[in-house]
C-alpha positions as CSV (number, residue, x, y, z in Angstrom):
1,M,-54.1,1.6,-30.3
2,K,-53.5,3.9,-27.7
3,K,-51.1,6.8,-28.5
4,I,-48.2,7.3,-27.3
5,D,-47.6,11.8,-26.7
6,K,-44.0,12.8,-27.8
7,T,-44.4,16.0,-26.3
8,L,-44.3,14.5,-22.3
9,E,-41.0,16.0,-21.1
10,V,-39.5,16.4,-16.8
11,K,-41.2,19.1,-15.2
12,K,-39.2,22.3,-14.1
13,E,-39.0,22.9,-10.5
14,R,-40.7,26.6,-9.8
15,A,-38.6,28.3,-7.6
16,I,-38.2,31.6,-5.6
17,L,-34.2,33.6,-5.1
18,I,-33.6,35.2,-2.5
19,S,-30.3,37.3,-1.4
20,A,-30.0,38.2,2.1
21,T,-27.8,41.6,2.4
22,L,-26.3,43.2,5.9
23,G,-24.5,45.8,3.9
24,K,-26.2,48.3,1.2
25,L,-28.2,46.8,-1.0
26,E,-26.1,46.4,-4.7
27,L,-28.0,46.5,-7.7
28,D,-29.8,43.5,-9.7
29,R,-27.3,41.1,-7.4
30,L,-29.8,38.8,-8.4
31,A,-28.6,38.3,-12.2
32,E,-26.3,35.4,-11.8
33,L,-28.7,33.4,-9.5
34,T,-31.2,33.7,-11.9
35,A,-28.5,32.4,-14.7
36,L,-27.1,30.2,-12.2
37,A,-31.2,28.4,-11.9
38,E,-32.0,28.6,-15.7
39,T,-28.8,26.3,-16.1
40,A,-30.4,23.8,-13.6
41,G,-32.8,23.7,-15.4
42,A,-35.0,25.8,-13.0
43,I,-38.2,28.4,-13.7
44,V,-37.4,31.1,-11.6
45,V,-41.7,33.0,-10.2
46,D,-40.6,35.1,-7.6
47,K,-36.8,36.7,-7.1
48,Y,-36.3,39.5,-3.5
49,Q,-33.5,40.8,-2.5
50,Q,-33.6,41.1,1.2
51,K,-31.3,43.6,3.1
52,I,-30.8,42.7,7.4
53,R,-29.3,43.5,10.8
54,K,-27.5,40.1,11.8
55,I,-27.7,36.4,11.0
56,N,-30.1,35.0,12.2
57,P,-28.9,31.4,13.8
58,S,-32.3,29.3,12.8
59,T,-33.5,30.8,10.3
60,Y,-30.6,32.9,8.2
61,I,-32.9,36.1,7.3
62,G,-35.6,36.2,10.8
63,K,-38.7,34.9,11.8
64,G,-41.0,37.1,10.1
65,K,-39.0,37.2,7.2
66,A,-39.1,33.7,6.7
67,E,-42.8,34.2,7.5
68,D,-42.9,35.9,4.8
69,L,-41.2,33.2,2.5
70,E,-43.9,31.0,3.0
71,S,-46.5,33.2,1.7
72,R,-44.1,33.8,-0.9
73,V,-44.8,29.9,-1.7
74,K,-47.8,29.4,-1.7
75,R,-48.7,32.8,-3.8
76,F,-45.7,31.1,-6.3
77,Q,-46.8,27.3,-6.1
78,A,-42.8,27.6,-5.5
79,D,-40.7,23.6,-6.3
80,V,-37.6,25.5,-4.1
81,I,-36.0,28.3,-2.9
82,I,-32.7,28.6,-3.9
83,F,-30.4,31.6,-1.4
84,D,-27.5,33.0,-2.5
85,N,-26.0,33.0,0.9
86,D,-24.4,29.7,2.4
87,L,-26.5,28.0,4.6
88,S,-26.2,26.0,7.4
89,P,-27.5,22.7,7.6
90,G,-29.8,23.7,10.4
91,Q,-31.2,27.3,8.7
92,I,-32.1,25.1,6.0
93,R,-33.8,22.0,8.1
94,T,-35.7,25.2,10.0
95,L,-36.4,26.7,6.7
96,E,-38.1,24.0,4.8
97,E,-40.1,22.9,7.5
98,M,-41.4,26.5,8.0
99,T,-42.7,26.6,4.3
100,K,-42.8,23.2,3.7
101,T,-40.7,23.5,0.4
102,K,-36.9,22.2,-0.2
103,V,-34.5,25.0,0.6
104,I,-30.8,25.0,-1.4
105,D,-28.0,27.5,-1.3
106,R,-25.8,29.0,-3.8
107,S,-22.8,26.3,-3.1
108,E,-25.4,23.0,-2.9
109,L,-26.7,24.9,-6.9
110,I,-23.5,25.7,-8.5
111,L,-22.6,21.5,-7.5
112,D,-25.2,20.1,-8.6
113,I,-24.7,22.0,-11.9
114,F,-21.9,20.4,-12.2
115,A,-22.7,17.6,-11.0
116,T,-24.6,17.5,-14.9
117,R,-21.7,18.8,-17.1
118,A,-19.3,16.3,-16.1
119,K,-19.1,14.1,-19.1
120,T,-15.7,12.8,-18.2
121,R,-14.4,10.0,-15.6
122,Q,-12.1,12.7,-13.7
123,A,-15.1,15.2,-14.1
124,M,-17.6,13.0,-12.9
125,L,-14.9,11.8,-9.4
126,Q,-14.0,15.7,-9.4
127,V,-17.5,16.1,-8.6
128,E,-18.0,13.9,-6.9
129,L,-15.5,14.0,-4.3
130,A,-16.4,18.2,-3.7
131,Q,-20.5,16.8,-3.0
132,L,-19.4,15.3,-0.2
133,E,-17.0,17.3,1.0
134,Y,-19.6,19.8,1.0
135,T,-21.4,18.2,2.4
136,Y,-19.9,16.3,5.5
137,P,-19.5,19.3,7.5
138,R,-23.0,18.8,7.0
139,L,-24.6,15.6,9.0
140,T,-24.5,16.5,12.0
141,K,-27.7,17.9,12.2
142,M,-29.5,15.7,9.0
143,W,-29.4,12.7,11.2
144,S,-30.9,13.7,14.3
145,H,-35.1,12.7,14.0
146,L,-32.9,9.8,13.9
147,D,-33.0,7.1,17.0
148,T,-30.7,4.2,17.2
149,V,-30.0,1.4,13.9
150,A,-32.1,-1.6,14.6
151,G,-29.9,-4.9,14.8
152,A,-27.3,-2.9,17.0
153,G,-29.3,-2.4,19.4
154,G,-27.8,-5.0,21.8
155,A,-29.7,-6.3,24.7
156,T,-32.6,-4.8,22.9
157,A,-34.5,-7.7,20.6
158,A,-33.8,-5.4,17.5
159,G,-30.2,-6.1,18.6
160,A,-30.9,-9.3,19.1
161,V,-30.9,-10.6,16.3
162,G,-27.2,-8.7,14.8
163,A,-24.7,-10.7,13.4
164,I,-21.4,-11.6,15.6
165,G,-19.4,-8.3,15.6
166,T,-22.4,-5.8,15.1
167,R,-24.0,-6.5,18.6
168,G,-23.0,-3.9,21.3
169,T,-24.0,-0.7,22.3
170,G,-26.1,0.5,19.6
171,E,-24.4,3.6,16.8
172,Q,-26.5,6.2,15.0
173,Q,-26.5,6.7,12.2
174,L,-25.2,9.8,11.6
175,E,-21.8,7.8,12.6
176,I,-22.4,5.2,9.7
177,D,-22.5,7.7,7.2
178,R,-19.9,9.8,8.7
179,R,-17.5,6.2,8.1
180,L,-19.0,5.8,4.4
181,V,-18.7,9.9,3.2
182,S,-14.8,9.5,5.1
183,K,-14.5,6.1,3.2
184,R,-16.0,7.7,-0.1
185,I,-13.6,10.1,0.3
186,T,-10.5,8.8,0.5
187,E,-11.1,6.3,-2.0
188,L,-12.3,9.4,-4.7
189,K,-9.0,11.4,-3.7
190,R,-7.2,7.6,-4.0
191,E,-8.0,7.7,-8.3
192,L,-7.7,11.6,-9.1
193,E,-4.7,11.0,-7.6
194,N,-3.6,8.2,-10.1
195,I,-5.1,10.7,-12.5
196,D,-2.7,14.3,-10.8
197,K,0.6,11.7,-11.2
198,R,-0.6,10.4,-14.8
199,R,-2.0,14.4,-15.4
200,V,2.1,15.6,-14.5
201,R,3.4,12.8,-16.8
202,E,1.2,14.7,-20.3
203,I,2.3,17.3,-19.1
204,E,5.6,17.0,-18.8
205,T,5.8,15.3,-22.1
206,R,5.5,18.9,-23.2
207,K,8.3,20.5,-21.3
208,G,9.7,22.5,-24.2
209,I,7.0,23.2,-25.7
210,F,5.4,27.5,-25.7
211,Q,2.1,26.2,-23.4
212,I,-1.1,28.9,-23.2
213,C,-3.9,28.3,-21.0
214,L,-7.2,30.6,-21.6
215,V,-8.8,31.2,-17.4
216,G,-11.9,33.4,-17.5
217,Y,-15.8,34.1,-15.7
218,T,-17.9,31.0,-16.8
219,N,-19.4,32.2,-20.2
220,A,-17.1,34.4,-20.4
221,G,-16.5,32.4,-24.5
222,K,-13.8,30.7,-23.7
223,S,-14.0,27.6,-25.1
224,T,-15.3,29.9,-28.7
225,L,-11.8,30.9,-28.7
226,M,-10.8,27.5,-28.5
227,N,-12.8,26.4,-31.1
228,A,-11.9,30.1,-33.5
229,L,-8.5,29.5,-33.0
230,T,-7.7,25.4,-33.3
231,D,-10.3,22.3,-34.7
232,A,-10.6,21.4,-30.9
233,G,-14.6,21.3,-31.6
234,V,-15.2,22.2,-27.6
235,F,-19.1,22.7,-26.7
236,V,-20.3,25.6,-26.9
237,E,-23.5,26.7,-25.3
238,D,-24.7,29.7,-24.1
239,R,-24.6,28.9,-20.9
240,L,-23.0,28.9,-17.3
241,F,-20.1,26.0,-17.0
242,A,-20.8,24.5,-21.3
243,T,-17.9,22.2,-20.3
244,L,-16.2,21.1,-17.6
245,D,-12.9,19.1,-18.8
246,T,-9.7,20.4,-20.1
247,R,-8.5,20.2,-23.7
248,T,-5.2,20.9,-25.1
249,R,-4.3,21.0,-29.0
250,R,-2.0,22.9,-31.2
251,W,-2.3,26.5,-33.0
252,M,-0.2,28.3,-35.2
253,P,0.3,32.4,-33.7
254,N,2.3,32.9,-36.4
255,R,3.0,30.5,-39.2
256,T,6.8,29.9,-37.7
257,F,6.3,28.3,-34.6
258,E,3.7,26.3,-32.4
259,V,2.6,27.0,-29.2
260,L,-0.1,24.3,-26.7
261,I,-3.2,25.6,-25.8
262,S,-6.0,24.5,-23.0
263,D,-9.0,25.2,-22.4
264,T,-9.8,25.5,-18.7
265,V,-12.8,25.7,-16.5
266,G,-14.8,28.9,-16.3
267,F,-15.0,30.6,-12.6
268,V,-17.5,32.2,-10.7
269,K,-17.8,33.9,-8.1
270,N,-18.1,33.1,-4.4
271,L,-17.0,29.4,-6.4
272,P,-17.4,26.7,-3.2
273,H,-14.2,26.2,-2.0
274,Q,-15.0,22.1,-3.1
275,L,-14.5,23.3,-6.3
276,V,-11.5,24.8,-6.4
277,A,-10.3,22.4,-4.2
278,S,-11.6,19.1,-6.4
279,F,-10.8,20.8,-9.5
280,K,-6.9,21.1,-8.8
281,A,-5.4,18.9,-11.4
282,T,-7.7,20.5,-14.0
283,L,-6.6,24.1,-12.9
284,E,-3.3,22.8,-13.3
285,E,-2.7,23.4,-16.7
286,A,-3.0,27.4,-15.9
287,V,-0.2,25.7,-13.2
288,T,2.1,25.2,-15.8
289,A,1.8,27.9,-18.4
290,D,4.3,30.8,-20.1
291,L,1.3,31.9,-20.8
292,L,-2.3,32.7,-19.3
293,L,-5.3,34.5,-21.8
294,H,-7.5,36.3,-19.6
295,I,-11.0,36.6,-21.4
296,I,-12.9,38.8,-20.1
297,D,-16.7,39.1,-21.1
298,V,-16.9,43.1,-22.2
299,S,-20.4,43.1,-23.0
300,N,-21.4,41.3,-18.8
301,P,-22.5,44.8,-17.1
302,D,-20.7,42.7,-14.0
303,V,-17.2,42.6,-15.6
304,M,-15.3,44.6,-12.9
305,T,-16.4,42.0,-10.2
306,Q,-15.8,39.6,-12.4
307,M,-12.8,40.2,-13.6
308,E,-12.2,40.2,-9.8
309,A,-13.9,36.7,-8.9
310,V,-10.8,34.7,-12.0
311,K,-8.0,37.1,-9.7
312,K,-9.7,35.5,-6.8
313,V,-9.3,32.0,-8.0
314,L,-5.5,32.3,-9.6
315,E,-4.2,33.4,-6.4
316,E,-6.1,30.2,-5.0
317,I,-4.0,28.4,-6.9
318,D,-0.7,30.0,-7.0
319,C,-0.9,31.3,-10.8
320,H,-1.7,35.1,-10.1
321,E,2.0,36.7,-11.0
322,K,1.8,34.9,-14.3
323,P,2.9,36.8,-17.7
324,T,-0.8,37.2,-18.4
325,L,-3.0,38.8,-21.5
326,E,-6.1,40.6,-20.8
327,I,-8.8,39.5,-23.8
328,F,-11.7,41.6,-24.4
329,N,-14.4,39.3,-25.8
330,K,-17.5,40.1,-26.9
331,V,-16.9,43.4,-28.5
332,D,-19.9,43.5,-30.3
333,A,-22.2,42.9,-28.2
334,V,-21.2,46.0,-25.7
335,K,-24.2,48.2,-26.1
336,K,-22.3,50.9,-24.3
337,I,-19.2,51.6,-26.0
338,G,-18.5,54.5,-23.2
339,D,-17.3,51.6,-20.8
340,L,-15.7,49.5,-23.0
341,D,-13.3,53.1,-23.4
342,M,-12.9,53.5,-20.1
343,L,-12.2,49.3,-19.6
344,R,-9.3,50.3,-22.6
345,T,-8.0,53.2,-20.4
346,I,-7.7,50.7,-17.2
347,Y,-6.0,48.1,-19.6
348,P,-4.8,49.6,-22.6
349,N,-2.4,46.2,-23.3
350,A,-5.7,44.6,-23.3
351,I,-6.7,43.2,-27.1
352,C,-10.5,43.6,-27.8
353,I,-11.9,40.5,-29.9
354,S,-15.4,38.3,-31.0
355,A,-14.2,35.4,-31.4
356,K,-17.6,34.7,-32.6
357,T,-16.8,36.7,-35.3
358,G,-13.2,36.6,-35.7
359,F,-12.8,39.8,-35.6
360,G,-9.4,40.8,-34.0
361,L,-7.6,37.3,-33.6
362,D,-4.7,38.7,-36.0
363,S,-3.8,41.3,-33.6
364,L,-4.3,38.1,-30.9
365,S,-1.9,36.3,-32.6
366,E,0.5,39.2,-33.2
367,A,0.7,40.1,-29.5
368,V,0.9,36.0,-28.7
369,T,3.7,36.3,-30.9
370,A,5.6,39.3,-29.1
371,K,4.6,37.6,-25.3
372,Y,6.0,34.0,-27.3
373,K,9.6,35.7,-28.4
374,G,10.4,38.3,-25.2
375,S,12.2,41.1,-25.9
376,E,14.6,40.2,-29.1
377,V,18.9,40.2,-29.0
378,L,21.3,40.4,-32.1
379,V,22.9,37.8,-32.3
380,R,26.0,36.1,-34.5
381,V,26.3,32.1,-35.0
382,T,29.4,30.5,-36.8
383,Y,28.1,27.0,-37.6
384,S,28.9,24.1,-39.9
385,H,27.3,23.0,-43.5
386,T,27.3,20.8,-42.7
387,N,24.3,21.2,-39.7
388,G,21.9,21.1,-40.6
389,K,19.8,22.2,-37.4
390,I,20.8,25.3,-36.9
391,P,19.8,26.7,-40.7
392,N,16.2,25.3,-39.7
393,F,15.9,26.7,-36.7
394,L,17.2,29.8,-37.4
395,R,14.4,29.8,-40.2
396,T,11.8,29.4,-38.3
397,Q,12.9,31.0,-35.2
398,A,14.8,34.5,-35.7
399,K,14.4,37.1,-38.3
400,I,17.7,35.9,-40.8
401,L,19.3,39.7,-41.7
402,E,22.8,38.9,-43.0
403,T,24.5,34.5,-43.9
404,N,28.9,35.1,-44.8
405,Y,30.2,31.4,-45.7
406,V,34.2,32.0,-44.9
407,D,35.9,28.2,-45.8
408,N,33.7,26.0,-45.1
409,Q,32.0,28.0,-42.0
410,V,28.9,30.1,-42.9
411,V,28.0,33.5,-40.4
412,V,24.8,34.6,-40.1
413,E,23.0,37.9,-38.0
414,A,19.5,37.4,-36.8
415,R,17.6,38.3,-34.1
416,I,15.7,35.8,-32.4
417,G,14.1,36.3,-29.0
418,K,14.9,35.8,-25.8
419,N,12.9,33.5,-24.8
420,Q,14.5,31.4,-27.6
421,L,18.0,31.9,-27.2
422,P,18.3,28.7,-24.5
423,E,17.4,26.3,-27.3
424,L,19.9,27.9,-29.7
425,Y,22.8,27.5,-27.3
426,H,21.3,23.4,-26.4
427,L,21.7,23.2,-30.6
428,H,25.0,24.6,-30.3
429,P,26.7,26.3,-27.2
430,D,30.1,27.7,-28.5
431,N,29.5,29.4,-31.5
432,V,26.6,31.6,-30.6
433,E,27.9,34.8,-29.8
434,I,25.4,38.3,-29.3
435,I,26.1,41.3,-30.5
436,D,23.3,43.6,-29.4
437,K,21.1,42.9,-26.6
438,N,18.5,46.2,-27.6
């Protein structure tokens, strides 16, 4: 009996990474593209940055540099070339013909990673929609090498075999593909719209509960923090886009109240706009949140660029003006303390934590509690002995300073956050008096 070799595994593609820039060469610009390529399952065998005077319409980098790229492919036996730039279909085709190697750009790489990470039905639909919307405008030159489709050629021999309703002047493959893609995009949008409606109804049921949303660059530690604060059991891996699905759990930052906290898909600089649009339902958690926790990996040397990328995406979904707490995560992994001190100078209200070790989580809870309560006011509440809702609310949501009993009434003086006042008025609208607003 032949012995089965259990060591077989899928061959990893050998990748060459290239970044072409019109301006000044940035230090280690390819660091993130390297992480993206490795996340996609490639082995990076060569990478280099290329300064160009202008974008070449045929090859993006120019004929001479494309020929140099061809020699690198042979030298390193590469299977794929990955550009940190967005290329046109014509540029990709020309480069592939010259190098005899598959060529993809940054957006296509990110879409590919999302496709492998999608697990739920919603995430799969969102990724498929993003991929099709990315592909649709690129169909123009993909099929220029094909002639008219056989079977639709009218008086030709091939056209004679067409069924009724298919015989005519003929139709190019491009038009067929455009119709198919357009139809599928419409179907996906309709199905995602139904999911959106269910999500909106689900979010509406949370009204009255303080909602927090974790946002941040991919691999900043959002899922690790989510697991540290709750029993979410979110998948955690030291790779980009480890999880695409939103999870919402209950969390008690203070023994007296409970909030809902949600995780979101990680952001990345130059995130394809198709993905932002497709994942709008997932990002709806950020739009409807009362407070955003911006999780920042302060151990990353490119931390400032990552913060700007997150802010850009938040602007795209119109929630950049929401109350936000900056959370400096991975402080235990910072190599240059001076860099952390500089960041703390720029963001004096930021909370330093390590989601992995648990350092600073108490400070985070206190900061969230302060945001939840808002500035406090001194109130006097008068209610009947038989009213059980008022004392229960005050015990959990306020700091009781004094309690007096007058006839059949209870008079309580307490400090309560302004954010909790509306609920107190709702419970007892006639007998709540604000004594001091300071």
